[in-house]
Kinemage of the C-alpha trace (Angstrom):
@kinemage 1
@onewidth
@group {chain A} dominant
@subgroup {mainchain}
@vectorlist {calphas} color= white
{ca met a 1} P 44.617 -8.033 31.708
{ca leu a 2} L 43.054 -4.292 32.535
{ca tyr a 3} L 43.189 -1.640 34.902
{ca his a 4} L 41.136 0.231 36.493
{ca gly a 5} L 42.498 3.400 37.466
{ca gly a 6} L 39.883 4.697 39.684
{ca arg a 7} L 39.462 1.335 41.772
{ca lys a 8} L 43.193 0.825 41.605
{ca gln a 9} L 42.399 -2.584 40.204
{ca leu a 10} L 43.870 -4.734 37.846
{ca phe a 11} L 41.892 -7.850 35.937
{ca val a 12} L 43.497 -10.952 34.671
{ca phe a 13} L 41.029 -13.404 32.709
{ca ala a 14} L 41.271 -16.573 31.190
{ca gly a 15} L 44.950 -17.743 29.273
{ca gln a 16} L 46.407 -20.836 29.129
{ca arg a 17} L 49.223 -22.815 30.991
{ca glu a 18} L 49.242 -26.530 30.728
{ca thr a 19} L 45.823 -26.405 29.693
{ca phe a 20} L 43.024 -23.400 29.003
{ca leu a 21} L 41.705 -21.231 31.917
{ca asp a 22} L 38.332 -19.542 32.739
{ca asp a 23} L 38.931 -18.176 35.832
{ca phe a 24} L 38.825 -14.496 36.625
{ca leu a 25} L 40.762 -12.157 39.068
{ca val a 26} L 41.510 -9.037 40.385
{ca cys a 27} L 44.508 -7.912 42.116
{ca asp a 28} L 44.745 -4.967 44.301
{ca val a 29} L 47.485 -3.169 43.879
{ca glu a 30} L 47.374 -1.177 47.207
{ca val a 31} L 46.760 -3.733 49.412
{ca gly a 32} L 48.797 -6.410 47.307
{ca ser a 33} L 45.712 -8.748 47.542
{ca val a 34} L 44.452 -11.300 44.426
{ca asp a 35} L 40.809 -13.063 44.695
{ca asn a 36} L 38.643 -14.255 42.371
{ca val a 37} L 35.578 -11.657 40.550
{ca pro a 38} L 32.465 -12.813 42.180
{ca cys a 39} L 29.835 -14.274 39.748
{ca asn a 40} L 26.673 -16.099 40.041
{ca asn a 41} L 27.468 -19.952 39.150
{ca glu a 42} L 23.627 -19.988 37.132
{ca asp a 43} L 24.917 -17.277 34.879
{ca pro a 44} L 26.604 -17.645 31.628
{ca val a 45} L 30.071 -17.413 31.163
{ca pro a 46} L 32.631 -16.974 28.931
{ca glu a 47} L 34.308 -20.092 28.033
{ca ser a 48} L 38.220 -20.967 28.351
{ca gly a 49} L 40.686 -19.523 26.351
{ca tyr a 50} L 43.396 -17.786 25.349
{ca thr a 51} L 44.499 -14.493 23.045
{ca met a 52} L 41.206 -12.801 24.048
{ca arg a 53} L 41.011 -9.037 23.273
{ca ala a 54} L 39.227 -6.766 26.381
{ca thr a 55} L 38.755 -3.189 27.255
{ca ile a 56} L 37.717 -1.360 30.042
{ca asp a 57} L 34.904 1.807 30.535
{ca thr a 58} L 35.714 3.157 33.966
{ca lys a 59} L 32.158 5.413 33.773
{ca leu a 60} L 30.325 2.280 32.816
{ca glu a 61} L 32.020 -0.050 34.757
{ca glu a 62} L 32.133 -2.404 32.320
{ca ile a 63} L 34.405 -4.961 30.649
{ca his a 64} L 34.115 -5.701 27.261
{ca met a 65} L 35.812 -9.202 26.196
{ca leu a 66} L 36.208 -10.296 22.781
{ca ser a 67} L 36.993 -13.682 22.302
{ca gly a 68} L 40.072 -15.368 20.740
{ca leu a 69} L 40.955 -19.166 20.434
{ca ser a 70} L 39.005 -21.432 22.684
{ca lys a 71} L 38.552 -25.155 23.004
{ca asp a 72} L 36.481 -26.398 20.071
{ca his a 73} L 33.208 -28.361 21.147
{ca arg a 74} L 33.119 -31.384 18.594
{ca asn a 75} L 36.831 -32.345 19.672
{ca lys a 76} L 38.431 -31.153 23.663
{ca asn a 77} L 41.842 -31.580 21.909
{ca glu a 78} L 41.457 -28.752 19.407
{ca val a 79} L 40.867 -25.171 19.516
{ca asp a 80} L 39.123 -22.830 16.916
{ca ala a 81} L 39.052 -19.026 16.990
{ca arg a 82} L 35.513 -17.218 17.519
{ca thr a 83} L 34.379 -13.500 17.590
{ca thr a 84} L 31.859 -13.972 20.719
{ca ile a 85} L 31.374 -11.056 22.464
{ca trp a 86} L 30.752 -10.297 26.481
{ca val a 87} L 30.282 -7.228 29.116
{ca tyr a 88} L 31.178 -7.469 32.581
{ca ser a 89} L 29.484 -5.472 35.264
{ca leu a 90} L 31.389 -4.283 38.004
{ca lys a 91} L 28.339 -3.054 39.709
{ca trp a 92} L 26.406 -6.055 39.311
{ca asn a 93} L 29.586 -8.594 39.024
{ca lys a 94} L 27.792 -10.252 36.166
{ca trp a 95} L 28.533 -11.590 32.888
{ca ser a 96} L 26.522 -10.790 29.675
{ca arg a 97} L 26.682 -11.898 26.035
{ca val a 98} L 26.273 -9.380 23.574
{ca gln a 99} L 23.490 -10.506 20.904
{ca lys a 100} L 24.512 -9.454 17.104
{ca val a 101} L 21.859 -8.019 15.131
{ca lys a 102} L 23.228 -7.645 11.829
{ca ser a 103} L 23.922 -10.469 9.207
{ca glu a 104} L 27.503 -8.464 8.278
{ca glu a 105} L 30.409 -9.708 11.106
{ca pro a 106} L 33.637 -10.086 10.813
{ca cys a 107} L 35.268 -13.876 10.764
{ca pro a 108} L 36.343 -15.651 13.979
{ca arg a 109} L 40.059 -14.979 14.548
{ca phe a 110} L 42.187 -14.370 17.401
{ca ala a 111} L 45.601 -12.636 17.929
{ca his a 112} L 43.622 -9.263 16.308
{ca met a 113} L 43.830 -5.777 18.032
{ca leu a 114} L 41.055 -4.256 19.483
{ca val a 115} L 40.922 -0.419 20.722
{ca tyr a 116} L 38.510 1.617 22.540
{ca asp a 117} L 36.882 4.629 22.129
{ca ser a 118} L 35.475 5.752 25.735
{ca val a 119} L 34.146 9.115 24.594
{ca asn a 120} L 31.889 7.486 21.700
{ca lys a 121} L 31.678 4.285 23.037
{ca ile a 122} L 33.010 2.534 20.058
{ca his a 123} L 35.393 -0.207 19.806
{ca tyr a 124} L 37.808 -0.755 16.591
{ca met a 125} L 39.051 -3.942 15.232
{ca phe a 126} L 41.895 -4.616 13.115
{ca gly a 127} L 43.856 -8.138 11.387
{ca gly a 128} L 44.016 -10.988 12.952
{ca asn a 129} L 44.418 -14.717 11.992
{ca pro a 130} L 41.569 -16.692 10.971
{ca gly a 131} L 42.614 -20.028 12.189
{ca thr a 132} L 41.788 -21.582 9.115
{ca ser a 133} L 44.233 -25.220 10.207
{ca thr a 134} L 42.685 -27.998 11.885
{ca ser a 135} L 44.467 -27.336 14.866
{ca gly a 136} L 43.046 -23.881 15.061
{ca thr a 137} L 45.689 -21.827 13.474
{ca asp a 138} L 47.430 -20.866 10.791
{ca asn a 139} L 51.036 -18.764 11.239
{ca met a 140} L 51.261 -18.074 7.318
{ca asn a 141} L 47.142 -16.120 7.145
{ca arg a 142} L 46.817 -12.772 8.254
{ca leu a 143} L 43.815 -10.868 7.582
{ca asp a 144} L 43.845 -6.932 7.105
{ca asp a 145} L 40.225 -6.036 7.356
{ca phe a 146} L 39.180 -3.169 9.943
{ca trp a 147} L 35.517 -3.478 11.265
{ca arg a 148} L 33.822 -0.805 14.050
{ca leu a 149} L 31.696 -2.155 16.924
{ca arg a 150} L 29.186 -0.153 18.619
{ca ile a 151} L 27.112 -2.177 21.361
{ca glu a 152} L 23.619 -0.793 21.680
{ca arg a 153} L 21.624 -0.620 24.838
{ca pro a 154} L 17.897 -0.379 23.452
{ca ala a 155} L 15.665 1.373 26.084
{ca asn a 156} L 12.156 -0.855 27.587
{ca leu a 157} L 9.927 0.861 25.636
{ca asp a 158} L 11.670 0.717 22.207
{ca met a 159} L 12.288 -3.309 23.171
{ca lys a 160} L 8.537 -3.354 23.748
{ca arg a 161} L 7.697 -1.985 20.668
{ca arg a 162} L 10.239 -3.591 18.099
{ca leu a 163} L 8.655 -6.924 20.111
{ca arg a 164} L 5.367 -5.954 19.400
{ca tyr a 165} L 6.160 -5.046 15.479
{ca leu a 166} L 8.042 -8.678 15.339
{ca val a 167} L 4.864 -10.476 16.521
{ca arg a 168} L 2.827 -8.330 14.529
{ca gln a 169} L 4.907 -8.341 11.386
{ca tyr a 170} L 4.258 -11.893 11.168
{ca lys a 171} L 0.899 -12.330 11.901
{ca phe a 172} L 0.699 -10.424 8.818
{ca lys a 173} L 2.826 -12.526 6.350
{ca asp a 174} L 0.503 -15.644 8.062
{ca met a 175} L -2.776 -13.701 7.236
{ca ser a 176} L -1.473 -12.981 3.922
{ca met a 177} L -1.445 -16.001 2.602
{ca val a 178} L -5.018 -16.976 3.557
{ca asp a 179} L -7.269 -13.159 3.586
{ca pro a 180} L -5.055 -10.517 1.949
{ca val a 181} L -7.939 -8.031 2.343
{ca gly a 182} L -8.071 -8.955 6.094
{ca ala a 183} L -4.552 -9.032 6.293
{ca leu a 184} L -4.190 -5.234 5.179
{ca ile a 185} L -6.416 -4.237 7.212
{ca phe a 186} L -4.412 -5.834 10.220
{ca leu a 187} L -1.438 -3.736 8.430
{ca gln a 188} L -2.828 -0.864 8.899
{ca asn a 189} L -4.643 -0.870 12.420
{ca his a 190} L -1.900 -2.498 14.126
{ca val a 191} L 1.265 -3.021 12.123
{ca glu a 192} L 1.884 0.144 10.960
{ca pro a 193} L 1.216 2.151 14.763
{ca val a 194} L 4.193 0.312 16.450
{ca val a 195} L 6.406 0.849 13.218
{ca asn a 196} L 9.950 2.732 13.928
{ca his a 197} L 9.452 5.178 10.649
{ca ser a 198} L 12.440 7.164 11.635
{ca ser a 199} L 14.367 3.904 11.026
{ca asp a 200} L 15.446 3.695 7.061
{ca ala a 201} L 15.856 -0.213 7.815
{ca glu a 202} L 12.076 -0.896 9.222
{ca glu a 203} L 10.529 1.420 7.070
{ca glu a 204} L 11.788 -0.672 4.538
{ca glu a 205} L 11.087 -3.433 5.417
{ca phe a 206} L 7.317 -2.322 6.195
{ca gln a 207} L 7.231 -1.447 2.666
{ca cys a 208} L 7.803 -4.405 1.812
{ca leu a 209} L 4.830 -6.219 3.468
{ca ile a 210} L 2.538 -3.657 1.790
{ca lys a 211} L 3.985 -4.622 -2.422
{ca gly a 212} L 4.278 -8.229 -1.003
{ca val a 213} L 0.387 -8.534 -0.845
{ca phe a 214} L -0.070 -7.469 -4.678
{ca his a 215} L 2.565 -8.834 -6.205
{ca ala a 216} L 1.394 -11.081 -8.382
{ca asp a 217} L 4.092 -14.105 -7.966
{ca arg a 218} L 4.125 -13.740 -4.102
{ca ile a 219} L 5.764 -16.688 -2.620
{ca lys a 220} L 3.382 -18.816 -0.770
{ca met a 221} L 4.842 -19.586 2.710
{ca asp a 222} L 4.786 -22.418 4.933
{ca pro a 223} L 2.718 -21.071 8.268
{ca phe a 224} L 5.094 -23.524 10.303
{ca ala a 225} L 8.262 -21.993 9.091
{ca ile a 226} L 6.839 -18.453 9.234
{ca arg a 227} L 6.559 -19.323 13.286
{ca thr a 228} L 9.666 -21.145 13.033
{ca trp a 229} L 11.374 -17.383 12.031
{ca leu a 230} L 9.469 -15.431 14.463
{ca phe a 231} L 10.651 -17.486 17.165
{ca asp a 232} L 14.774 -17.068 16.182
{ca asp a 233} L 13.825 -13.568 16.065
{ca leu a 234} L 12.253 -13.168 19.386
{ca met a 235} L 14.726 -15.432 21.108
{ca val a 236} L 17.670 -12.331 19.724
{ca tyr a 237} L 16.180 -10.149 22.736
{ca phe a 238} L 16.230 -13.035 25.376
{ca pro a 239} L 19.485 -14.211 27.633
{ca asp a 240} L 21.394 -17.537 26.754
{ca his a 241} L 19.498 -19.176 29.954
{ca met a 242} L 16.286 -18.576 28.261
{ca ala a 243} L 16.540 -19.501 25.154
{ca gln a 244} L 17.966 -22.107 22.702
{ca pro a 245} L 21.483 -22.367 21.567
{ca arg a 246} L 22.675 -19.910 19.871
{ca glu a 247} L 25.680 -22.186 17.928
{ca asn a 248} L 24.650 -24.697 15.165
{ca leu a 249} L 23.959 -27.656 16.948
{ca thr a 250} L 26.078 -29.558 14.391
{ca asp a 251} L 28.754 -28.492 15.743
{ca phe a 252} L 28.414 -30.126 18.778
{ca val a 253} L 28.485 -33.352 17.145
{ca pro a 254} L 32.218 -35.041 17.251
{ca pro a 255} L 33.719 -35.406 13.772
{ca ile a 256} L 33.446 -38.903 12.608
């Protein structure tokens, strides 16, 4: 439940009564009306559940939601904890799932605390219940970790540069298996110009590409595996309806 002071509106999403809810309601406190928030049925929306944590940015006109307990794909009678992040745009009436770009992330949880620094655009999350038992909840277990989250929105030009860099990087890896000299020429003429040298992580990654060619014990990589890794990296930049499922497919198989 969130309140938008400028609009004088109260937003309510999901919850639990006899079953899990996934409705999204807006209450106009001045008029005294309650309506469903408009959403495009073709766009992805958060899963039904409860104990979600949400914040609102009235300047960006956005609602940020961190999932809590949701229905288990494998057994609809069970619930599981999740850490999916969603953003709802009040301008465009649309949900968007935030794609995670770092390997380190908090474990799934519910009943956690989430606050938002609207000036610096940073979320802070503390504690919660990891939901480790078979029923999705464990009343005896508690977390005490502290996390910071920043939602970054890359500019279009930077995104195009990053996509070019990924494609050319993997082409270099493919070439280095059969033509190391040609791969180095390609690295110099085509990969280096699209590297963001102001990024420590990207610069270190680029240097590792150079070292890998001259390493005596360099590992021969399967070309199919290289292309598969490229596809997975590229799909991070595409919305859910244009990409393969983000979850592990085995999570959708009911237990035997």
